[in-house]
N, C-alpha and C positions, 0 to 999 in steps of 0.2 A: 161570668158567673154560672150561668146554665150549663155551659159546655164541659165545666169543672165537675159538674154534679153528674153529667152524662158519662163523663170519662170514668168517675169514681162507681157510679151503678154498673158499668160495663165490666169495670174490674172485678166487683165482687162478683158479680154473675159468672164471668169466666172462672174464677176461682172455685165455685160452688160447682158449676159444669164439669170441670177438670178432677173435683173429688168424686162425683157420681159417676163418670164416664170410666175413670181408672180403677176404681176399687168396690164394685157392686159386690165380691166376695163379703165385705166386712157387713153390709146391709144381710145378706143373706145368714150370716151367722150371728145378727143379733147386735152389731156394733154400730155406732153412728158417730157423726161428728158435728160440730158447730164451730163456724167461723166468728172468732170473739173481737177481733179488730185487723184491720187492714191500713196500714200506714203508707200512705202513697207517696208521701216524700222520701221516707226512708226504702221504701219497697221491701217492708217486712208484713208479715202474714202471720196471726196467733191463732192456732187451731186446739179445740179442746174435743178430745176423743171421750166417747160414752158409750153405754151399754156394755155390752161383752167385752169392748176393747179394755175397759178399766182394769179387769183381772187376768187380762190375755198374755200367756208368754211369747206370743209372737208380735206383740204390739211395737217393740223397739224396732223390728225389721219393717212393719208398716210404716211406722213413722219415717224412718231413714228412707224407705222408698219414695213415699210422698214427697219429703225434702228434696230428694234429688231430681224427682221428674217435674216437679212444680216449677223450680227455678228454670230449668230448661224449657219448659213448654210456654211458660208466662213471662215474657221478657222483663215486666215491670216489676217481677218478684224476685228479690236479691236475695231474701232470707224466710224461712220457715221457721217458727217456734210452736212447738207442739206439748201437749200434756195429756195424761190419762186422769179420770178421776178427780182426787183432790189432791195431786202432787203438782204443786207449785204452777198452776196454770196463771197465765197473764189475766189480769182483770179478776172480777168477782163473777160467781156463778150467775147472779142475777143478770148480767151484763150481756150473757151470751145470745148470739142470734140462735133461731130456730135450726134445730139439728136437720141436716142434709144427708138421709142414709147412704151410706157407702163412703163417706167423707173420713179422713184422718191427715194426720200429718207429722213432722218429723222437728226434733229437739237437739241432734247431734249437730257437731261443727265440720264432720267430714262430708266431701260431697258424693263420695261412694261407698258402700257399706253391704252389709247382707241384704240380698234381694227378698222380699214377699214373696209367699209361694203363690203368686198368681201372677 
């Protein structure tokens, strides 16, 4: 039982580190992201973009880049779901984890798409 908890904590930490490491420009431009949920059984992660990302015109590219890169870098992650502002995010705003500056995520079904400008 403690092994599962340790593995789960490690996965969440790796997702948060991925977001911080790959997208520092988001933080510099006033954006943020919060991990809402990680389903270890299905390999799905739900992320909510916030701050300046909510109204940003390039947030769809940022989401696509995160989605494409995260599933390649973290083998346990099969699918990334993301939203900005109040646009159909998974779960309620009250259940969001603390924001990790520089994080964001994707919500389209294709693996490749426009690349974010960073």
